[in-house]
Biopython code that builds the backbone (N, CA, C, O; Angstrom):
import numpy as np
from Bio.PDB.StructureBuilder import StructureBuilder

atoms = [
    (1, "MET", "N", (0.853, -1.161, 0.000)),
    (1, "MET", "CA", (0.000, 0.000, 0.000)),
    (1, "MET", "C", (0.898, 1.222, 0.000)),
    (1, "MET", "O", (1.936, 1.241, 0.662)),
    (2, "CYS", "N", (0.503, 2.226, -0.732)),
    (2, "CYS", "CA", (1.257, 3.476, -0.798)),
    (2, "CYS", "C", (0.295, 4.624, -0.557)),
    (2, "CYS", "O", (-0.811, 4.655, -1.096)),
    (3, "TYR", "N", (0.738, 5.569, 0.266)),
    (3, "TYR", "CA", (-0.076, 6.752, 0.513)),
    (3, "TYR", "C", (0.847, 7.925, 0.787)),
    (3, "TYR", "O", (1.705, 7.857, 1.667)),
    (4, "ASP", "N", (0.674, 8.983, 0.044)),
    (4, "ASP", "CA", (1.435, 10.219, 0.243)),
    (4, "ASP", "C", (2.944, 9.959, 0.232)),
    (4, "ASP", "O", (3.687, 10.536, 1.026)),
    (5, "GLY", "N", (3.382, 9.091, -0.669)),
    (5, "GLY", "CA", (4.807, 8.811, -0.809)),
    (5, "GLY", "C", (5.361, 7.791, 0.165)),
    (5, "GLY", "O", (6.540, 7.446, 0.076)),
    (6, "GLU", "N", (4.559, 7.301, 1.087)),
    (6, "GLU", "CA", (4.998, 6.284, 2.049)),
    (6, "GLU", "C", (4.496, 4.919, 1.589)),
    (6, "GLU", "O", (3.333, 4.773, 1.213)),
    (7, "PHE", "N", (5.378, 3.921, 1.618)),
    (7, "PHE", "CA", (5.013, 2.562, 1.248)),
    (7, "PHE", "C", (4.876, 1.712, 2.499)),
    (7, "PHE", "O", (5.640, 1.870, 3.451)),
    (8, "ALA", "N", (3.912, 0.820, 2.497)),
    (8, "ALA", "CA", (3.704, -0.073, 3.637)),
    (8, "ALA", "C", (3.239, -1.428, 3.142)),
    (8, "ALA", "O", (2.164, -1.554, 2.555)),
    (9, "GLN", "N", (4.050, -2.426, 3.383)),
    (9, "GLN", "CA", (3.668, -3.797, 3.073)),
    (9, "GLN", "C", (3.359, -4.464, 4.409)),
    (9, "GLN", "O", (4.265, -4.887, 5.128)),
    (10, "ILE", "N", (2.096, -4.552, 4.726)),
    (10, "ILE", "CA", (1.662, -5.085, 6.019)),
    (10, "ILE", "C", (1.711, -6.604, 5.966)),
    (10, "ILE", "O", (1.109, -7.224, 5.089)),
    (11, "ASP", "N", (2.442, -7.204, 6.922)),
    (11, "ASP", "CA", (2.560, -8.664, 6.966)),
    (11, "ASP", "C", (1.228, -9.302, 7.351)),
    (11, "ASP", "O", (0.748, -10.211, 6.673)),
    (12, "HIS", "N", (0.644, -8.825, 8.431)),
    (12, "HIS", "CA", (-0.638, -9.356, 8.907)),
    (12, "HIS", "C", (-1.451, -8.190, 9.460)),
    (12, "HIS", "O", (-0.919, -7.292, 10.113)),
    (13, "LEU", "N", (-2.741, -8.227, 9.185)),
    (13, "LEU", "CA", (-3.644, -7.190, 9.678)),
    (13, "LEU", "C", (-4.850, -7.860, 10.311)),
    (13, "LEU", "O", (-5.539, -8.658, 9.675)),
    (14, "ILE", "N", (-5.093, -7.532, 11.556)),
    (14, "ILE", "CA", (-6.291, -8.012, 12.242)),
    (14, "ILE", "C", (-7.272, -6.856, 12.315)),
    (14, "ILE", "O", (-6.954, -5.787, 12.839)),
    (15, "VAL", "N", (-8.453, -7.077, 11.792)),
    (15, "VAL", "CA", (-9.525, -6.086, 11.846)),
    (15, "VAL", "C", (-10.581, -6.649, 12.785)),
    (15, "VAL", "O", (-11.099, -7.744, 12.565)),
    (16, "TYR", "N", (-10.895, -5.898, 13.826)),
    (16, "TYR", "CA", (-11.908, -6.354, 14.771)),
    (16, "TYR", "C", (-12.838, -5.198, 15.095)),
    (16, "TYR", "O", (-12.604, -4.067, 14.669)),
    (17, "THR", "N", (-13.870, -5.474, 15.833)),
    (17, "THR", "CA", (-14.928, -4.490, 16.095)),
    (17, "THR", "C", (-14.393, -3.140, 16.572)),
    (17, "THR", "O", (-14.906, -2.092, 16.181)),
    (18, "PHE", "N", (-13.373, -3.168, 17.409)),
    (18, "PHE", "CA", (-12.902, -1.934, 18.023)),
    (18, "PHE", "C", (-11.673, -1.326, 17.356)),
    (18, "PHE", "O", (-11.193, -0.282, 17.795)),
    (19, "GLY", "N", (-11.156, -1.959, 16.303)),
    (19, "GLY", "CA", (-10.004, -1.356, 15.650)),
    (19, "GLY", "C", (-9.178, -2.294, 14.803)),
    (19, "GLY", "O", (-9.691, -3.215, 14.167)),
    (20, "PHE", "N", (-7.872, -2.031, 14.811)),
    (20, "PHE", "CA", (-6.940, -2.690, 13.906)),
    (20, "PHE", "C", (-5.645, -3.036, 14.639)),
    (20, "PHE", "O", (-5.193, -2.298, 15.515)),
    (21, "ILE", "N", (-5.059, -4.178, 14.262)),
    (21, "ILE", "CA", (-3.756, -4.571, 14.788)),
    (21, "ILE", "C", (-2.874, -4.921, 13.600)),
    (21, "ILE", "O", (-3.215, -5.793, 12.800)),
    (22, "VAL", "N", (-1.740, -4.239, 13.486)),
    (22, "VAL", "CA", (-0.743, -4.543, 12.462)),
    (22, "VAL", "C", (0.311, -5.433, 13.107)),
    (22, "VAL", "O", (0.862, -5.100, 14.156)),
    (23, "ILE", "N", (0.588, -6.575, 12.467)),
    (23, "ILE", "CA", (1.589, -7.497, 12.995)),
    (23, "ILE", "C", (2.755, -7.558, 12.018)),
    (23, "ILE", "O", (2.585, -7.893, 10.845)),
    (24, "GLU", "N", (3.921, -7.233, 12.512)),
    (24, "GLU", "CA", (5.157, -7.349, 11.742)),
    (24, "GLU", "C", (5.789, -8.690, 12.097)),
    (24, "GLU", "O", (6.089, -8.945, 13.263)),
    (25, "SER", "N", (5.992, -9.542, 11.107)),
    (25, "SER", "CA", (6.569, -10.850, 11.394)),
    (25, "SER", "C", (7.976, -10.941, 10.809)),
    (25, "SER", "O", (8.250, -10.465, 9.707)),
    (26, "LYS", "N", (8.846, -11.563, 11.578)),
    (26, "LYS", "CA", (10.242, -11.745, 11.178)),
    (26, "LYS", "C", (10.641, -13.184, 11.439)),
    (26, "LYS", "O", (10.271, -13.772, 12.456)),
    (27, "SER", "N", (11.389, -13.735, 10.522)),
    (27, "SER", "CA", (11.986, -15.045, 10.710)),
    (27, "SER", "C", (13.483, -14.810, 10.850)),
    (27, "SER", "O", (14.153, -14.427, 9.891)),
    (28, "ILE", "N", (13.996, -15.038, 12.035)),
    (28, "ILE", "CA", (15.390, -14.704, 12.330)),
    (28, "ILE", "C", (16.094, -15.930, 12.890)),
    (28, "ILE", "O", (15.611, -16.567, 13.826)),
    (29, "ARG", "N", (17.214, -16.242, 12.319)),
    (29, "ARG", "CA", (18.041, -17.323, 12.823)),
    (29, "ARG", "C", (18.991, -16.729, 13.860)),
    (29, "ARG", "O", (19.570, -15.666, 13.634)),
    (30, "GLY", "N", (19.152, -17.398, 14.979)),
    (30, "GLY", "CA", (20.066, -16.916, 16.005)),
    (30, "GLY", "C", (19.333, -16.184, 17.115)),
    (30, "GLY", "O", (18.179, -16.481, 17.424)),
    (31, "GLU", "N", (20.024, -15.227, 17.704)),
    (31, "GLU", "CA", (19.489, -14.481, 18.844)),
    (31, "GLU", "C", (19.141, -13.055, 18.445)),
    (31, "GLU", "O", (19.667, -12.519, 17.471)),
    (32, "VAL", "N", (18.250, -12.458, 19.214)),
    (32, "VAL", "CA", (17.871, -11.057, 19.033)),
    (32, "VAL", "C", (18.069, -10.349, 20.358)),
    (32, "VAL", "O", (17.705, -10.871, 21.412)),
    (33, "GLN", "N", (18.650, -9.153, 20.302)),
    (33, "GLN", "CA", (18.814, -8.329, 21.500)),
    (33, "GLN", "C", (18.290, -6.930, 21.211)),
    (33, "GLN", "O", (18.398, -6.424, 20.094)),
    (34, "VAL", "N", (17.721, -6.319, 22.241)),
    (34, "VAL", "CA", (17.267, -4.930, 22.165)),
    (34, "VAL", "C", (17.908, -4.201, 23.337)),
    (34, "VAL", "O", (17.730, -4.597, 24.489)),
    (35, "ASN", "N", (18.656, -3.131, 23.047)),
    (35, "ASN", "CA", (19.331, -2.419, 24.133)),
    (35, "ASN", "C", (18.427, -1.338, 24.738)),
    (35, "ASN", "O", (17.276, -1.180, 24.332)),
    (36, "ALA", "N", (18.956, -0.609, 25.697)),
    (36, "ALA", "CA", (18.179, 0.409, 26.421)),
    (36, "ALA", "C", (17.706, 1.540, 25.511)),
    (36, "ALA", "O", (16.734, 2.224, 25.829)),
    (37, "GLN", "N", (18.381, 1.740, 24.391)),
    (37, "GLN", "CA", (17.978, 2.790, 23.439)),
    (37, "GLN", "C", (17.020, 2.247, 22.387)),
    (37, "GLN", "O", (16.744, 2.924, 21.397)),
    (38, "ALA", "N", (16.509, 1.035, 22.589)),
    (38, "ALA", "CA", (15.566, 0.371, 21.684)),
    (38, "ALA", "C", (16.190, 0.056, 20.326)),
    (38, "ALA", "O", (15.489, -0.007, 19.316)),
    (39, "GLU", "N", (17.518, -0.142, 20.302)),
    (39, "GLU", "CA", (18.204, -0.542, 19.085)),
    (39, "GLU", "C", (18.255, -2.065, 19.038)),
    (39, "GLU", "O", (18.604, -2.716, 20.022)),
    (40, "TRP", "N", (17.908, -2.615, 17.896)),
    (40, "TRP", "CA", (17.840, -4.060, 17.726)),
    (40, "TRP", "C", (19.116, -4.572, 17.077)),
    (40, "TRP", "O", (19.714, -3.902, 16.235)),
    (41, "SER", "N", (19.522, -5.767, 17.482)),
    (41, "SER", "CA", (20.637, -6.452, 16.821)),
    (41, "SER", "C", (20.362, -7.947, 16.856)),
    (41, "SER", "O", (19.632, -8.452, 17.709)),
    (42, "ARG", "N", (20.968, -8.633, 15.906)),
    (42, "ARG", "CA", (20.795, -10.080, 15.864)),
    (42, "ARG", "C", (22.171, -10.733, 15.805)),
    (42, "ARG", "O", (23.111, -10.214, 15.203)),
    (43, "GLY", "N", (22.249, -11.872, 16.441)),
    (43, "GLY", "CA", (23.510, -12.596, 16.466)),
    (43, "GLY", "C", (23.323, -13.994, 15.925)),
    (43, "GLY", "O", (22.349, -14.681, 16.233)),
    (44, "TYR", "N", (24.276, -14.395, 15.114)),
    (44, "TYR", "CA", (24.270, -15.747, 14.564)),
    (44, "TYR", "C", (25.712, -16.205, 14.496)),
    (44, "TYR", "O", (26.568, -15.550, 13.902)),
    (45, "ARG", "N", (25.961, -17.338, 15.115)),
    (45, "ARG", "CA", (27.324, -17.894, 15.181)),
    (45, "ARG", "C", (28.298, -16.870, 15.745)),
    (45, "ARG", "O", (29.398, -16.684, 15.224)),
    (46, "GLN", "N", (27.884, -16.221, 16.799)),
    (46, "GLN", "CA", (28.675, -15.246, 17.565)),
    (46, "GLN", "C", (29.085, -14.014, 16.759)),
    (46, "GLN", "O", (30.064, -13.348, 17.098)),
    (47, "GLN", "N", (28.351, -13.714, 15.708)),
    (47, "GLN", "CA", (28.561, -12.477, 14.959)),
    (47, "GLN", "C", (27.296, -11.650, 15.074)),
    (47, "GLN", "O", (26.205, -12.100, 14.723)),
    (48, "TRP", "N", (27.459, -10.433, 15.570)),
    (48, "TRP", "CA", (26.311, -9.560, 15.805)),
    (48, "TRP", "C", (26.281, -8.449, 14.772)),
    (48, "TRP", "O", (27.316, -7.933, 14.352)),
    (49, "GLN", "N", (25.073, -8.098, 14.376)),
    (49, "GLN", "CA", (24.887, -6.963, 13.472)),
    (49, "GLN", "C", (23.580, -6.269, 13.807)),
    (49, "GLN", "O", (22.631, -6.895, 14.279)),
    (50, "GLY", "N", (23.544, -4.969, 13.556)),
    (50, "GLY", "CA", (22.328, -4.209, 13.806)),
    (50, "GLY", "C", (21.245, -4.592, 12.817)),
    (50, "GLY", "O", (21.520, -5.118, 11.739)),
    (51, "MET", "N", (20.018, -4.322, 13.200)),
    (51, "MET", "CA", (18.881, -4.582, 12.311)),
    (51, "MET", "C", (17.822, -3.517, 12.557)),
    (51, "MET", "O", (17.729, -2.977, 13.659)),
    (52, "PRO", "N", (17.032, -3.215, 11.550)),
    (52, "PRO", "CA", (15.949, -2.248, 11.756)),
    (52, "PRO", "C", (14.956, -2.774, 12.793)),
    (52, "PRO", "O", (14.687, -3.973, 12.861)),
    (53, "SER", "N", (14.432, -1.882, 13.575)),
    (53, "SER", "CA", (13.452, -2.265, 14.586)),
    (53, "SER", "C", (12.141, -2.688, 13.928)),
    (53, "SER", "O", (11.520, -1.890, 13.225)),
    (54, "PRO", "N", (11.708, -3.940, 14.145)),
    (54, "PRO", "CA", (10.424, -4.351, 13.584)),
    (54, "PRO", "C", (9.252, -3.584, 14.190)),
    (54, "PRO", "O", (8.213, -3.417, 13.551)),
    (55, "ILE", "N", (9.426, -3.122, 15.420)),
    (55, "ILE", "CA", (8.368, -2.308, 16.050)),
    (55, "ILE", "C", (8.216, -0.982, 15.301)),
    (55, "ILE", "O", (7.100, -0.559, 15.002)),
    (56, "LYS", "N", (9.343, -0.329, 15.000)),
    (56, "LYS", "CA", (9.286, 0.932, 14.242)),
    (56, "LYS", "C", (8.703, 0.700, 12.856)),
    (56, "LYS", "O", (7.940, 1.527, 12.355)),
    (57, "GLN", "N", (9.060, -0.430, 12.228)),
    (57, "GLN", "CA", (8.499, -0.755, 10.916)),
    (57, "GLN", "C", (6.979, -0.903, 11.002)),
    (57, "GLN", "O", (6.248, -0.383, 10.159)),
    (58, "ALA", "N", (6.516, -1.612, 12.023)),
    (58, "ALA", "CA", (5.072, -1.812, 12.194)),
    (58, "ALA", "C", (4.364, -0.493, 12.484)),
    (58, "ALA", "O", (3.251, -0.267, 12.008)),
    (59, "GLU", "N", (5.007, 0.382, 13.264)),
    (59, "GLU", "CA", (4.402, 1.689, 13.567)),
    (59, "GLU", "C", (4.253, 2.530, 12.301)),
    (59, "GLU", "O", (3.246, 3.217, 12.130)),
    (60, "LEU", "N", (5.249, 2.482, 11.413)),
    (60, "LEU", "CA", (5.151, 3.209, 10.145)),
    (60, "LEU", "C", (3.994, 2.653, 9.313)),
    (60, "LEU", "O", (3.206, 3.413, 8.751)),
    (61, "LYS", "N", (3.899, 1.335, 9.238)),
    (61, "LYS", "CA", (2.820, 0.706, 8.476)),
    (61, "LYS", "C", (1.455, 1.051, 9.057)),
    (61, "LYS", "O", (0.495, 1.262, 8.317)),
    (62, "LEU", "N", (1.372, 1.108, 10.374)),
    (62, "LEU", "CA", (0.117, 1.474, 11.028)),
    (62, "LEU", "C", (-0.254, 2.919, 10.706)),
    (62, "LEU", "O", (-1.421, 3.227, 10.466)),
    (63, "ARG", "N", (0.742, 3.800, 10.704)),
    (63, "ARG", "CA", (0.473, 5.208, 10.382)),
    (63, "ARG", "C", (-0.050, 5.344, 8.953)),
    (63, "ARG", "O", (-0.987, 6.103, 8.704)),
    (64, "VAL", "N", (0.553, 4.610, 8.014)),
    (64, "VAL", "CA", (0.083, 4.653, 6.628)),
    (64, "VAL", "C", (-1.336, 4.111, 6.545)),
    (64, "VAL", "O", (-2.179, 4.691, 5.860)),
    (65, "LEU", "N", (-1.613, 3.005, 7.234)),
    (65, "LEU", "CA", (-2.969, 2.443, 7.259)),
    (65, "LEU", "C", (-3.971, 3.466, 7.791)),
    (65, "LEU", "O", (-5.039, 3.652, 7.206)),
    (66, "GLN", "N", (-3.631, 4.128, 8.897)),
    (66, "GLN", "CA", (-4.529, 5.140, 9.468)),
    (66, "GLN", "C", (-4.799, 6.261, 8.471)),
    (66, "GLN", "O", (-5.934, 6.719, 8.338)),
    (67, "GLU", "N", (-3.762, 6.699, 7.774)),
    (67, "GLU", "CA", (-3.931, 7.783, 6.806)),
    (67, "GLU", "C", (-4.824, 7.347, 5.641)),
    (67, "GLU", "O", (-5.686, 8.107, 5.201)),
    (68, "VAL", "N", (-4.619, 6.130, 5.147)),
    (68, "VAL", "CA", (-5.442, 5.620, 4.054)),
    (68, "VAL", "C", (-6.897, 5.504, 4.498)),
    (68, "VAL", "O", (-7.807, 5.922, 3.783)),
    (69, "LEU", "N", (-7.110, 4.931, 5.691)),
    (69, "LEU", "CA", (-8.476, 4.777, 6.187)),
    (69, "LEU", "C", (-9.153, 6.125, 6.414)),
    (69, "LEU", "O", (-10.313, 6.309, 6.046)),
    (70, "THR", "N", (-8.441, 7.055, 7.010)),
    (70, "THR", "CA", (-9.009, 8.377, 7.278)),
    (70, "THR", "C", (-9.346, 9.101, 5.977)),
    (70, "THR", "O", (-10.410, 9.707, 5.850)),
    (71, "HIS", "N", (-8.432, 9.031, 5.016)),
    (71, "HIS", "CA", (-8.624, 9.722, 3.744)),
    (71, "HIS", "C", (-9.782, 9.123, 2.939)),
    (71, "HIS", "O", (-10.434, 9.836, 2.177)),
    (72, "ASN", "N", (-10.042, 7.832, 3.099)),
    (72, "ASN", "CA", (-11.053, 7.143, 2.299)),
    (72, "ASN", "C", (-12.273, 6.692, 3.099)),
    (72, "ASN", "O", (-13.067, 5.890, 2.605)),
    (73, "ALA", "N", (-12.434, 7.184, 4.307)),
    (73, "ALA", "CA", (-13.504, 6.715, 5.196)),
    (73, "ALA", "C", (-14.881, 6.832, 4.563)),
    (73, "ALA", "O", (-15.679, 5.899, 4.652)),
    (74, "THR", "N", (-15.170, 7.947, 3.934)),
    (74, "THR", "CA", (-16.524, 8.120, 3.382)),
    (74, "THR", "C", (-16.775, 7.180, 2.211)),
    (74, "THR", "O", (-17.922, 6.811, 1.962)),
    (75, "LYS", "N", (-15.735, 6.785, 1.487)),
    (75, "LYS", "CA", (-15.898, 5.856, 0.374)),
    (75, "LYS", "C", (-16.070, 4.417, 0.862)),
    (75, "LYS", "O", (-16.810, 3.635, 0.265)),
    (76, "MET", "N", (-15.379, 4.077, 1.954)),
    (76, "MET", "CA", (-15.339, 2.685, 2.401)),
    (76, "MET", "C", (-16.433, 2.317, 3.390)),
    (76, "MET", "O", (-16.860, 1.164, 3.440)),
    (77, "LEU", "N", (-16.881, 3.263, 4.162)),
    (77, "LEU", "CA", (-17.836, 2.948, 5.219)),
    (77, "LEU", "C", (-19.260, 3.211, 4.782)),
    (77, "LEU", "O", (-19.540, 4.184, 4.082)),
    (78, "GLY", "N", (-20.146, 2.344, 5.198)),
    (78, "GLY", "CA", (-21.556, 2.492, 4.869)),
    (78, "GLY", "C", (-22.271, 3.395, 5.868)),
    (78, "GLY", "O", (-21.683, 3.922, 6.812)),
    (79, "ARG", "N", (-23.527, 3.541, 5.622)),
    (79, "ARG", "CA", (-24.357, 4.349, 6.524)),
    (79, "ARG", "C", (-25.306, 3.429, 7.267)),
    (79, "ARG", "O", (-25.859, 2.489, 6.696)),
    (80, "VAL", "N", (-25.485, 3.707, 8.527)),
    (80, "VAL", "CA", (-26.424, 2.963, 9.363)),
    (80, "VAL", "C", (-27.455, 3.969, 9.861)),
    (80, "VAL", "O", (-27.103, 4.956, 10.507)),
    (81, "LEU", "N", (-28.726, 3.720, 9.563)),
    (81, "LEU", "CA", (-29.817, 4.631, 9.937)),
    (81, "LEU", "C", (-29.558, 6.048, 9.447)),
    (81, "LEU", "O", (-29.898, 7.018, 10.126)),
    (82, "GLY", "N", (-28.953, 6.168, 8.264)),
    (82, "GLY", "CA", (-28.719, 7.485, 7.688)),
    (82, "GLY", "C", (-27.546, 8.233, 8.294)),
    (82, "GLY", "O", (-27.325, 9.397, 7.959)),
    (83, "ILE", "N", (-26.786, 7.595, 9.182)),
    (83, "ILE", "CA", (-25.651, 8.253, 9.839)),
    (83, "ILE", "C", (-24.354, 7.669, 9.278)),
    (83, "ILE", "O", (-24.174, 6.452, 9.244)),
    (84, "GLN", "N", (-23.463, 8.542, 8.843)),
    (84, "GLN", "CA", (-22.182, 8.081, 8.308)),
    (84, "GLN", "C", (-21.353, 7.468, 9.429)),
    (84, "GLN", "O", (-21.138, 8.088, 10.470)),
    (85, "GLN", "N", (-20.895, 6.256, 9.203)),
    (85, "GLN", "CA", (-20.038, 5.584, 10.179)),
    (85, "GLN", "C", (-18.626, 6.149, 10.058)),
    (85, "GLN", "O", (-18.168, 6.437, 8.953)),
    (86, "GLY", "N", (-17.937, 6.308, 11.179)),
    (86, "GLY", "CA", (-16.595, 6.875, 11.166)),
    (86, "GLY", "C", (-15.575, 5.958, 11.792)),
    (86, "GLY", "O", (-15.896, 4.878, 12.289)),
    (87, "LEU", "N", (-14.338, 6.412, 11.754)),
    (87, "LEU", "CA", (-13.231, 5.648, 12.318)),
    (87, "LEU", "C", (-12.768, 6.223, 13.649)),
    (87, "LEU", "O", (-11.836, 5.699, 14.258)),
    (88, "GLY", "N", (-13.398, 7.278, 14.099)),
    (88, "GLY", "CA", (-13.009, 7.874, 15.369)),
    (88, "GLY", "C", (-13.224, 6.912, 16.526)),
    (88, "GLY", "O", (-14.190, 6.149, 16.538)),
    (89, "GLY", "N", (-12.334, 6.951, 17.480)),
    (89, "GLY", "CA", (-12.463, 6.099, 18.650)),
    (89, "GLY", "C", (-11.991, 4.673, 18.440)),
    (89, "GLY", "O", (-12.092, 3.853, 19.353)),
    (90, "ARG", "N", (-11.480, 4.359, 17.266)),
    (90, "ARG", "CA", (-10.968, 3.012, 17.013)),
    (90, "ARG", "C", (-9.599, 2.851, 17.661)),
    (90, "ARG", "O", (-8.870, 3.824, 17.853)),
    (91, "CYS", "N", (-9.264, 1.616, 17.991)),
    (91, "CYS", "CA", (-7.958, 1.299, 18.555)),
    (91, "CYS", "C", (-7.017, 0.915, 17.422)),
    (91, "CYS", "O", (-7.416, 0.235, 16.476)),
    (92, "TYR", "N", (-5.782, 1.348, 17.521)),
    (92, "TYR", "CA", (-4.747, 0.998, 16.550)),
    (92, "TYR", "C", (-3.547, 0.492, 17.340)),
    (92, "TYR", "O", (-2.997, 1.209, 18.177)),
    (93, "HIS", "N", (-3.143, -0.758, 17.067)),
    (93, "HIS", "CA", (-2.040, -1.365, 17.815)),
    (93, "HIS", "C", (-1.052, -2.030, 16.857)),
    (93, "HIS", "O", (-1.381, -2.330, 15.710)),
    (94, "VAL", "N", (0.166, -2.254, 17.355)),
    (94, "VAL", "CA", (1.157, -3.016, 16.597)),
    (94, "VAL", "C", (1.685, -4.150, 17.475)),
    (94, "VAL", "O", (1.767, -4.028, 18.697)),
    (95, "LEU", "N", (2.037, -5.241, 16.824)),
    (95, "LEU", "CA", (2.683, -6.380, 17.460)),
    (95, "LEU", "C", (3.825, -6.833, 16.568)),
    (95, "LEU", "O", (3.816, -6.616, 15.356)),
    (96, "CYS", "N", (4.799, -7.461, 17.190)),
    (96, "CYS", "CA", (5.907, -8.023, 16.444)),
    (96, "CYS", "C", (6.000, -9.504, 16.782)),
    (96, "CYS", "O", (6.040, -9.878, 17.954)),
    (97, "ALA", "N", (6.033, -10.337, 15.763)),
    (97, "ALA", "CA", (6.159, -11.785, 15.940)),
    (97, "ALA", "C", (7.473, -12.229, 15.316)),
    (97, "ALA", "O", (7.691, -12.054, 14.117)),
    (98, "ILE", "N", (8.343, -12.802, 16.134)),
    (98, "ILE", "CA", (9.652, -13.265, 15.655)),
    (98, "ILE", "C", (9.742, -14.761, 15.871)),
    (98, "ILE", "O", (9.499, -15.263, 16.969)),
    (99, "SER", "N", (10.099, -15.473, 14.797)),
    (99, "SER", "CA", (10.235, -16.919, 14.905)),
    (99, "SER", "C", (11.596, -17.339, 14.350)),
    (99, "SER", "O", (12.170, -16.649, 13.506)),
    (100, "PRO", "N", (12.104, -18.467, 14.826)),
    (100, "PRO", "CA", (13.393, -18.943, 14.296)),
    (100, "PRO", "C", (13.205, -19.564, 12.910)),
    (100, "PRO", "O", (14.173, -20.021, 12.302)),
]
sb = StructureBuilder()
sb.init_structure("model")
sb.init_model(0)
sb.init_chain("A")
sb.init_seg("    ")
for serial, (resi, resn, name, xyz) in enumerate(atoms, 1):
    if name == "N":
        sb.init_residue(resn, " ", resi, " ")
    sb.init_atom(name, np.array(xyz, "f"), 0.0, 1.0, " ", f" {name:<3s}", serial, name[0])
structure = sb.get_structure()
């Protein structure tokens, strides 16, 4: 999905009554560490290297999703009893799933 120059390839999206959950999934061999500054690194065979934060990636994707939904709400949402349904008050969350 692309919106306003931002690209977002959402791995998994859960849509439920109260909102949306974006799940960023990673398959990583070895170990993962996150330091006090929220910097991620992965180690494999005792060699460590930095990696982009999957949480930050998911947050960017969630922001793009929110912008797309907000911009297109009147096109996508139906009317109930003549009242336009909105996206206000919805919950937006991110999760990260890492598997070996």
